[in-house]
N, C-alpha and C positions, 0 to 999 in steps of 0.2 A: 503494500499499501504505500502509495506518494503523494497522497492528496495535499499534505504538510511539506512537502521538499522544498527547501529552500529558505524556511520559516524558523524563528527561532522564539522558545518558549521559555519561561521562567516559573515553576511552580513554587509557590512559599508554602512550606510544610510539605516536604515531596520524600520523605525517607521511608514512611512507611505507610501501611493501611491505605486508603482511600486516594492519598497524596502519591504513593508509590506508583500505585496502578495506573493513574493519571499520568505521572511521568513514562511509564513504561509504553502506555497506548500513544502519547503524542509521537515519542520516540519511533514506535511501529509505523507511524503514519509518515515518518519521514523528517519531525523536527528536531532541529537541535534543542537538547534541552538540559538546562538549569533546574535545580531544585536547590532549596533551603532545607535544612536541619538544625534544630537547637542543641541537642546533646547526644542523638544515636549517631555517632561519627562509624560505629562498624557498620551498621545499616546502611548508612549513607554511599560508605566506600563499596560495599556489596552491590548495591544498584547501579552505581557508575560503570562496575565491572561488569554487571549482567548486561546492560545497556550496550557497552562497548563491543562485548562479545557477539552481539546479535548483528555489528555492524552501524551501531546508531552512535551518536556523540552525545556525551553526559558532562555536566560539572557538577559536582555536589559543593555547596557554600555555606559554612556555618555562619547562621544569623538569628538573633532573636527577635520575632515579628513585633514585641513589644518595644523595641528600640527604633526610633526613626532613622537613627544614621545607618544601624546595620541595615536597614530596608533598602535604603537609597544605595549602600554600597553592593548589595547582592544584586540589584538592578545594573550597575554600572562595571559590575563585574560580568556579568553573563554579557552585557554590550561587547565589553574590550575582550572577551573569549571569542565570541561568535560574530561579532561584526553589525549586528543590527537586533531588533527588538520586535516581535511582532504580537505575542501572546504572553498574558498574563492570567495566571490561575492563582488567587486568593485562596488558599485552603488551611493556611496554618490555624492553630485552634486549640482551646483547653475547654473543659467540660466541668465548670464549677457548678456543684448541686449541693443541696442540705438546707434546713431550717431558714426561712427568710431572718428571723432574728439573729441568725449567726453569720449572716453575709457581712464581710468588712467592707472598708472603703477601699482597704488595699485589694482585696478581691473583686471589687466592680473595677478599680484602676488597671489592674492588670488584664481582665477580661476584655473591657471595652478598648484597651491597648492593643491586644494582639488582634480583636477581632473589627474593629471599626476604625481607629486610627492607623493600625498599620494597614489594614486594606486602602485606605485613603491614600496613605505616603506613597503605598507601591504603584497605586493607578495613578498618582498625579507624577511621580517619578517615570513610569514606564509610558504615559502618554507623550513626553517630550521626545521619546526616541523613535514613537510610531509614525509611520507616514500615512499612505493613502489606504493602508490594509492595518486594522487592528483590532485584537479582541480582548477583551477583560472579563474573566468569568469569576464570577466570586462563590464560593462553596456556601450555602447557608445550612439551613436544616428544617426538616418538618417542623420541628418544635416551636418554630415561627408562627405555624399557621395553626397548629394544635398542641397543646399541654394534656397531655392524659392524667397527671397529677401533679401535687404539690412538689416544691423543691427544685424548681428550674426557673425561678424567675429571671435571674441575672443572665444566665445563658438566652432564654427566649428573648430578653431585651436587646442582647448584643446582637443575635442573629436576627433580629427585625429592622435594625439599625442598616442593616445590609442593602435591604430592599430600598430605603430611601437615598442611600449612597448610589446605588446602582440606576435608578431612575435619573439623579442628576448626572451622573457620568456619559447616560446616554444622551441627553439634551446637549451637554456642554461640548462632546467628541465627536456626535454623530455626522456634522458638516465634514469632518474630516475623515469620513469612512471608518471611524473606530464604532465598534458596537461594544455593549455592557450587558450582562445577564446575569440572573442568579440562578444557581442550580441547589435545590433543595433535596438532600438526600433523605430518605428513611431510614427505619433501622438498618444498618448494613454490618454484616458479618465481617467484622476486624477483630484482632487483639485488644481494642479498647471497647469493644461493645459485642462480644461473639455470639453466635446464634444460640449456644447452648449454655449461655451466662446469667447469674441471678436473674436478672431482669428480663430475660428473654421472652418468657413466657405471658408477662403483665402487657409487653409490647406488643407482642404478635397478635393478640386479641383484637387492636387497632387496624392492623393491616389488611385491608381488602383481599389481597390474595393470598393471605395466610403464611407467608414466610418471610423471612429475612430477605434483602438484597444481597449482592455481591460487590465487591468494590469495581471490577469489571462495569457492570451497570453503570455507575456513576463515572467511570472512566471513559465509556463509549458514548455518551450524550456529550461529554466535555470534547472530546474529541470530534463528534460532528460541528458543535458551535464553532468550534476553533478552524474548522475548515470551510470551504466554500458553502455548504450547507447552513452556516452561521452569519452569511450576509445579512440578512436582514432581519433577523431576530435580535432586537435590542430593547431594554427597560424594563423587562419583565423578569418573571420568575417561572422556571420549569421544574415541576416536582417529579424525582424519580425515587418514589417512596412508597410503591403499591399501593398506592389508595389510603395511605396512614390518615391524610388530611381530608380525605372525600367527605 
């Protein structure tokens, strides 16, 4: 597959789970792929080697998405390495949960710093390098549309903010041929949320198709939006959640 041949992508938060599968899929479709990781250096190096072993181009970059300077540096490093910038995937995330009374301002600052400020800074910086082809794909969450229980207020708030950010980006950047879209995963079988985990049975009852998704489901949608098929998709949200929010 070569729909993305000649394109350069950066996946923020791409060393494991959904992010790693997005990086693999973009590379399989022909893109040169940079991806960031916070602390999982071994996984990041393994992903680099895997993509290169299959003939792709990959670059792992250590960066904390809560640090604006690190976010900017990751984009500049990608441009310096591959010579251009076309596709940004904002996937870095944390999952704060627990009773509302126990949420601290430090929790709020950290979560919004990664999910909202980090995504904003990445989009702002990336757009400066995009020409007449650009894709900004923000990975949201089905929990921004439907909360099945308590304890997830901060997470839902932060992921909901991505929708407003994306609408603004679509308006600001559309005249330049740059699109912006949110992809909302539902419960997805990863090491952070395994299909046989403690919360799986509770979550599964809300999924219309009755089973967890796979990281490939999310990655396939991202690759489609990053390619020619995404040229007229901007400003909205696409759910890949098995009907969780239906």
